[in-house]
N, C-alpha and C positions, 0 to 999 in steps of 0.2 A: 553872272546872274542866271544865264541859261543853264550853266552846270548845276547850280543849286536847285533850280526847278526840276531838273531831271532826277536829282537825288531824292527830292521830296516825293516825286512820282513813283520812284522805285520802292520807297518805304511804304507808301500808301498801298501799292500793289501787293506787297508782302503781307500786310495786315489783312487785306481782303481775302487773299488765298488762305490764310490761317483760319479766319472766321468761317469761310466756306467749307473748309475741311472738317472743322468741328461740327458744323451743322449736318454735314453729310453723314458723319459717323452716327449721329442720333437717329437717322432714318435708314441706316444700313441694315443688312441681314444679320448682324451680330445680335444673338438672342439676349445678351446682357443689357443692351441699350434699346432694343426694338420696342416701339409702342405696341401694346397688346391690342388685338382686335377680337380676342376671344369673348364669347358670350357667357363664360363661366363667371358667376359673381364672386367677388372677393369675400372670403369667409369673415364673419363678424368676429371681433375679438372676444375672448372669454371674459367672464367676470373678473378672474384673477388678473388677466392682462390689463383690463380697464383700470382696476384698482392700482396696479403698479404704474400705469402711465399717467394717471390723473394727478394734478397738483391742486385740485380744488379743495377747499376746507371741509372738515368733517361736519356732517349734518346732525343736529340734535333732534331726536324724534321722541316726543312725549306721548304716553298712553295712560288711560285711567285704569285703576284696579282697586278693588275692595276685598279685604280678607274676611269680611263679616259673615258671608254666607259660604260655607265650605262646598256646597253643591254647585254654586255658580263659579266658585274659584277654580274648580276643575276645568271648566270651559276657558277661563281666563288663561290658565297655563298653556292650553292648546293654542289659543289665538296668539299669545305672545311668542310662542315658539315658531309659528308660521310667519309672524311679523318679522322676527329676527332672520328667518330663512330668506324671506323675500328681499330684505334690505341687504343681506350678505351677497346676494346674487345680482344686485342692481349695478355694481361697478363703482359705487361711491362709498367713501369712508363715512361712518355714522356712529352715533352713540344712542343707546336706548335709555330712556328715563321714565321710571314709574311715577305717576302722580297718584298719591294715596287720597282716595275720596270715600265718603260713606257710600254704602250700597244705594244705587239710584236706578230709576227706570230708564230704559234706553231712550225713550222719547225726549228726555231732557238733554241728551248728549249733543245735539246739534248746537244748542245754545253755548255749551262749553267750548266746542270747537271754534265757533264763530267769535267767541270772546277770547280766544287764544289761551284758554286754560290748559289745553293739550292739543296735539296735532292730529291724532288718528284714533279711530275707534271702530270696532267691529259691531255692526248693527244689522238687524233683520230689515231688509229693504222694503220701502213702500214709496208711493208716488210723491208724497209731500216731502219726504226726506231727500229724495233725489233732486227736488227743486231747490233745496237749500244748500246741499253739500255735493261734493264730487264723489261718486261711487267708483271704486275700482272693481270692475265687473268680472271677478273671478270668485265663484261661490265657495266660501271657505269651508262650509260643511258639505260640499258636493251635493247641495239640494236636500240633504236629509232633514233639515228643519221642517220640511213639508211632508215627511213620512211620519204619521202620527199613530202612536200606540196609546191605549187607554189605561189609566188607573180606574179601577172599579171597586165596588164593595166586594169583599171576598166571597160572599154568597150569591153574587149576581152573574157568575160565569155562564150558567145555563141560558139565561135570557140573552146574553150577547152572542152565544154560540148559534142562536137561532137567527141572527141578523145576516142577511145575504144581499141587501140592497140599501140604497140611500133612503128609500121610502120607509123601510123598517127602522133605520137609524133615527129618522125624524120622530119616532115615538119615544126617544130618550132625550134627556136634557143634559147639556154639557156646561162646563164652567170654563171661562177664559178671562184673561186680563182685559180691563175696560178699554185700554189703549193699544192692545196688541193688533198687529196687521191681520191676524187670523179671524178676529171677531167679526168684521164686516163680511168676510167670505162665508162664514157659517150662516149669517143672517141672509145673505143673498141666496143661499141654497135652502132656505127655510128649515135650517137645523136649529131647534130650540137651544138657546144659550142664555145663561146668567153670567154676569160679570162681577169681578172683584178687583180691588186695588192692591190686594195682598196675596203673594204667593202662598204663604202659610195659611191664609184664610181660605184659599181654594181647596186645600186638603181638608180643612175643617168642614167645609160645606159638603164635601163628598162623604166624610165620615158621619156627618149628621143626616145624611140621605136627603139633603136639600137639592141635590143634583144626582145624575146617574153615572156620569163619567167625566174624567179630567184628561183631555188629550195632550200628550207630551211628545216631543220629537223622539225618534228612535235613538238619538244620541244623548238625550237628557234622562230618559225614564229609568235607565239602569242605575245611574248615580243616585237618583231620588227615591228608589224603592224602599230604602230603610230610613228615610228622613223622619218619619213619625211612627216609631215602632209600636206605640200604644194604639194606633188606629187599625181598624179591621179593613184594610184595603189591600188590593193585589194588582198585578199586571194582567190585563186581559190577554187571552192566549190565542185567539183565532183571527182577529181583524187587524187591518192596517188601513188608515185613511190617508189618501195622498192628494196633494196639490202642489204646483210649482211654487217654490219659496227659496230664498237665498240670503245668507249672511255675506255682506261685503265689507271690506275696509272702506271707511269714509274719511275724507279730508276736506278742509276748506277749499272752495273753488279757486281761490287765489293762490293756493299752495301747489302750483303746477309742478314744481320740482319734485316734491314728495310723491305726488300722484304718478308721475312718470317713473320714479324709482320703484314704487310698489308694483305697478303694472309690468314693468320689465322683469323685475325679480320673480314675481309670481309666475309669469309665463315661462321663464327659464326653469323654475322649480317643477312646474307641471311637466315640461318637456323632458327633463333629465330624471324624473321619477322621485326626486327628493321630497316633493309635496306629499305624494302617496305614502312614502316611508313614515312620515310623521303622522299622517292621518291614520294609517293602519296601526301604528303604535298605540294610539289612544283609543281607537274605536273598533278595530276588526273583531276582537273577541266578543264584545257585547253585541255587535251586529249578528254574529254567528249564533249567539244565544237567543236572539229575538226571532230568528228564522223567518225573515220578511218574505222570502220567496214562497213559503208554504202557507202564508196567511191569505185569507180572502181580502182582496184589495177593493176598496171603494174609492173611486176617483171623483174629486170635485171638479166639474167642468167650469172653471173660472179663469179670468184673466188676472191672475194674482200677482204677476211680476210687472214692474214698470217697463216701458219700451227700452230696447237696447240690451235686454238680458241675452246672454250668449247661449241660447237653447240649442243652436245648431252645432255647438262644440260638445259632442257627446263625451269626450274625455274628461270634461269638467263635472259631470253629473253621475251620481251613484245609480247603478243598475243592479238590482238583486240577482 
């Protein structure tokens, strides 16, 4: 019995020695097994690596589009390309699905997102919208929705060339959409404005001389310049009105997965330059033609963006 106890003791001792030796190797000076104490962060995986590693199911992402207005559809093409870019860099598998809808005002879009008609839309941000939906705060137009060039009557250029202050601009009457975020900004600055529910109707008001100018973003005005060839209107040559404004992607607040995908993908696209490649493909030529840097700039001193706008990230905003 004593002999058996000794054998058991010898086996137990051998096991202990083996375990101790293995543990010692883990903490030895061997660089292949040593626990790192370096402060250098581990590099994040690339989007391609994440896609290869993930076993998560593909995400369906639905967006609205209408082919009924060719001038607005040019913007839709840009937004969809940026949406596809962001999702491709998110590290998740996805499919894009277009939801065909009649042309509608942006203000109605929150209802469609909340009703699950589609998942994401690009919208000019405002306080009420950010209370209902989740914004992805990367300005898709690089803030150029707030750089405004005017449509005027063709024989009014001399009058506008004489304007060099907001006080003189207050002597003119603008037209804006009745539910556009810009409209209250003009009213706050005591800039006379008439409103309309119709994009076509605003051009008609200008042509009929019921108003003096129709401010359009620097990214819109070039596409729209030939929308009504029978009207005697032209692009004003000397002025640019500026105030902070941004188009963001918006999703349902409960759709945190899509929000995270879009934010991750957009930030990666900004960082690697692919965002700017698409932006410049669509807009660089027309911005050069508008010569924003040479125009007299009138700034509206307004708090036009909701809290949280990334104004400190200068790489996100256009600078002439």
